[in-house]
Each structure stands twice: as structure tokens, then as C-alpha cells.
N, C-alpha and C positions, 0 to 999 in steps of 0.2 A: 504494500500500500504506500502510495506516495505521500511524503510529508513536505508540506509547503511552508516556507518561511519568507515573510515580507519584511523588508527593512524600511523604517520611517525615520525622518529627521530632517532638519533644515539643511539647505545646501551647504556643503563643507563639513558636515558632521561625520562623514566617513562611511556612508552606506555601501558604496560600490566596493571599496577596498576590503571592508569587513566581510562582505558576501564572498568575494573572491578568495580571501584567506580561509574562511570557514569551509568553503568548497574543497580547498586543498587539504585541510585538516580531516574532514570527513572521508575523503577519498583515500588519503594516505594511511590514517590510523585504523579505519574500519573497512576499507575497500568498497565503500558505498558508491553507487552510480549517481553522480550529482550534476545537475544542470544549473548554470547561473544565467538568469534572464535579465538583461540590461533594460531597464525602463528609463529612457532618456530621449530628449528632443532638443536640448539646449543649442545645438549647432545647426539645427534645421533652418531653412531660409524663412519660413513663416515666423519663427521665434526671433530671428535676427532683424527682420524688416517689418513685421506686422504690427498692428495696433495692439494695445493691451488686451482688448476683448478678443481679437483674433488669436493672439498667442495663447490665452488661457483656454479657449475652445480647442485649439490644436493640442495643447498639453493633455487635457482630460481625455480627448479622443484617442490620442496615440498611446497614452499610458494604459488606458482600458483595453485597447486592442492588443498591445504587447503582453499584458497580463493574461488575458483570456486565450490568446493564441497558443500558449504553452501550458495552460492549466491542466490538460489531460495527457501531457507527455508522460511516457513510461520511464520514470526515474525513481530512485529511492528518495532523493531529495530534490526539490526545485527551490532555488533561492532567487528571490526577486530583489533587485537592487533598489527598488522603491515600491510605491503602491499608489493606485489612483487617488486615494484620499489625500495624499501629500499635496496635490494640486489645489485643494480647497482654500487653505489659508492664503495662498498666493493670489487666488482669484478674489478673495475678500479684500486683499490689500489693493490690487490694481484695478478692479472693475467696480464701477459705481452702480451698475445695474443689478438690483437685488434678484431679479428673475434668473440671471445667469448663475448666481450663487446657489439659489434654491434648486435649479435644475441640475447643476453639476453635483451638488451634494447628494441629491436623490440618486443620481447615476452611481456614485461611489457606494451607496448603501445596497445597490442591486448586484454589485460585483461579488461573486462567490468568495467567501473568506479564506484566508490561509489557515494553517493549523497554528501558526505562531507568528506574532508580530514582535520584531525586535526594534524598540524605539531607542535611537541614539540621542540622549538628552543633552541639551546645552544650557548653560546659564550665563547670561550676560550681567556685568561686563567681564566677568572672570574668564570666559572662554573666547572672547572676541579675537584676541591676537592669534590664537590657535586656528580659528575659523578663517581669519584673514590670510594666514599663510597657506592654508589648504585651498582656499578659493583662488588665490594668486597662482598657485601651482597648477590648479586645474585649467584655468583659462590662459595662463601664460602672459597675462597682461592685467593692468589695473582696471577691473570691471566695476565701475563706480556703483551702480545700483545694487549689485550683489554684495558689495562691501559695506553698505550703509547699515550702521549699527541699529538704527531705529527699525529698519526694514527686517533685519535678521531677528530682532527681539519680538516684533509683532508676529512673524511667521512661526517662530519657535514656540511661543506661548499658546497661540491658537492651535497649532498642530498637536501639541501635547494634550490639550483639552479634547480635541476631536478624536484622537487615537484612543485615549482612555475610555471615552464614551462609546466609541464603536466596539472596542474589545469587550466591554461590559455587556452591552446590549446584545451582541452576537455570540457571547460565550466563547470568545477566542482567547487562547493563552497569550499572555503578553509579558515581556521582560523589558525593563528599562535599564539602560547602561549609559554611564557618563561618556559622552563623545570624547572627552579629553584623555581617556585611557589610551595607552598604546594599543595598536591593532591586535597584537598577540594576547593582551589581557582581555580585550573585548571578545575575541574568539574563544578563549578559555572559559569565560563566563557563560557564553552561549552553549558551548559543548556540555558544560556541567548541567545547565538547565535542561537541555535536550535529553541527556541521560536520565535525569530525574523524572521527567514527565512521560518518557516513552518506555519506562520499565515494564 
């Protein structure tokens, strides 16, 4: 039976690298067949050039498509580097149209849940410099809007609230891990949690 893990967290929290390292650990230590599914759209032309409304519509559409496309693949573990719900606080920040927020939120509640959500939690201002370094490394340039502390703080707080509510309402296992931890520490905590809940 496939065990699905979705990572959530603000941009720069380390979702993709944690998923990749967890996949290596599960494969190497236990010989599991693991698939990492990248949920991303940041470099697509619509995101680079479109309006805020167009960008957010594209994000929710692409994330949902990428998530569902691999949902029934035959692996021991499927690790998603993000989750459609992650797009909602960004939509709330950028779009003034409440209808978009309501519709997109409803879509995320229709997406079949993973077995486990791993939320990489950040706390500002303590974690800002760490996020700044990771974001700069990711984009290779000073990407102003992604580095805005007020923007990061808004998304991080809203996402934490949404994810907790979603997990509780849908009875989905959830683990929260400080994003500031070294990637190996993050992976170790997830491995320990998986071993406990899958006994």
C-alpha cells in the first residue's frame, strides 16, 4: 500500500531538499521504492509575466494537476515537495478578489489527502536570515518580493493555520518540524515519526 507524504511550508523552508533526502534515506536504509513528485511552477512564463490573479490561478491548477497525476502510482512511498493548499495563503496575500480565494480553497479541500503532512515551520524574525539565504540560493538573484519579511510572515502564519485545520478536519497525520534544523535532522525526525505511526 502506498504511503503518501506532502510537505508544506513557506518558500525557502526546505520542502524540496527535505523530500529528496528523505527519499534517499528510505531507499537506502529500507530498500523502499520511492517517488519524489516536484510541485513547482515558479519558473513558468505565466508566473514570471502574468498578473497576480493569473499567477495564482496557474499555481493552484498546476499544483493540483501535478499532485493528482501521480497519486495512484505504484510506489511504497510518494513524496510531494509541496501541496495544493500551500497556494492559498499566497492567493490571500496577492489577490483582492474574495471569490478566487473561496474557490481555490474549496478546490484544495477536494484534493485527496496524503497519509502524512510534514509542515516545515518558520518563525520570524528568528528564521528570516536562514530563509533569505535559501531563497537567494534558489533563485540565484535578489528576488525582492520573495525576500520581503512582511510577505514571508503573512504566508507562514496563514499556512500554519490552514494546514493544522485541514489535518484536523480530514484526520490526516501531521508533524511539524522547525525549518531551521539541518536537513539531516529534519529527515531523522520524519523517519522516526514514520516508524512510529506505521508499526
